[in-house]
N, C-alpha and C positions, 0 to 999 in steps of 0.2 A: 827945766820941766821936759818931762816923757809922758805923751799922749797917745793913747791908739782908740780909735773908729772903726766901727761896724766889722771884726776880726769874725774870722770863721773859718772852721775847719768841716769838709766833706769828704762822707767815702762814700765809693761806691762798691755795691757787695756783689756778687753773682750766685745767681740760685738757679739748679738743676731741677726741672718739674720732672716730677716723676709722671711715667707711661702706665697706663693701665691696659692698655690694649698691647696686641701680640704687632711687634716691631721686628719686619724684616731683615735679612742682611745687606740686602741693597738699601736700605732705609739707614741701617746704621753706618754704611759704608759715605755713603752720600754726607749724612751729617756730620762723620768727622771730617770728610774732605773742605767741609765749608768753615768746619772750626780751624783748621789747619792753617786754611788762606787767611781768611779773618784775624789769627795769630800772627802768622807772617807778615800781613799786613799794619796792625799796631804796632809792631816791633818794629818796622821801616819808618815810620811816622814819628815813633818815643813818645806813644800813647802805651799807658801802663795795661798789662795783662789782665782781663778778668775773666774768669772761666763761668759758665753756665749760660744759659738759656732765657733767663729772666733775670734783670736787672734791680738793685733797690738802690736808691741815695738815700743814708743815713747823716744826717749832720752830730757831730761831735760839739762843735759850739756854733753859734749863730748869733750873728749883729752884738757880740761882747763890746764893751767901751770903757775905757777905765783911762786914769790919771795919777800919775805920781809928781807931786809938786817936787820943791829943793828940799832938800832936806827931811824927806820922809824916806822911813825905811819898809822896805816890804818883804816877807819872809813868805815863801811857797815850801 
C-alpha cells in the first residue's frame, strides 16, 4: 500500500513594484548594490534566487492526501 498525507508544493515569486516618481542615480546604485549583496548571500546559503522587491507565495498543491491499495492501478 502507498499512502501520502498532507502533500504540498509552494512557489515564491518575486515582483518588481513600479515607481511613479523620479529616481536619482544614487538611489538606483544603492538598490543595485543591495540586490547584489542579497543575491550573493542567498547563493552562499543555498537559497533560491528570487528577483523583485515584493514576494508572493503561491500554493500549487496544498494538503493533498491519497492512498493506493494493493492491486489498484493509477493512471496519470
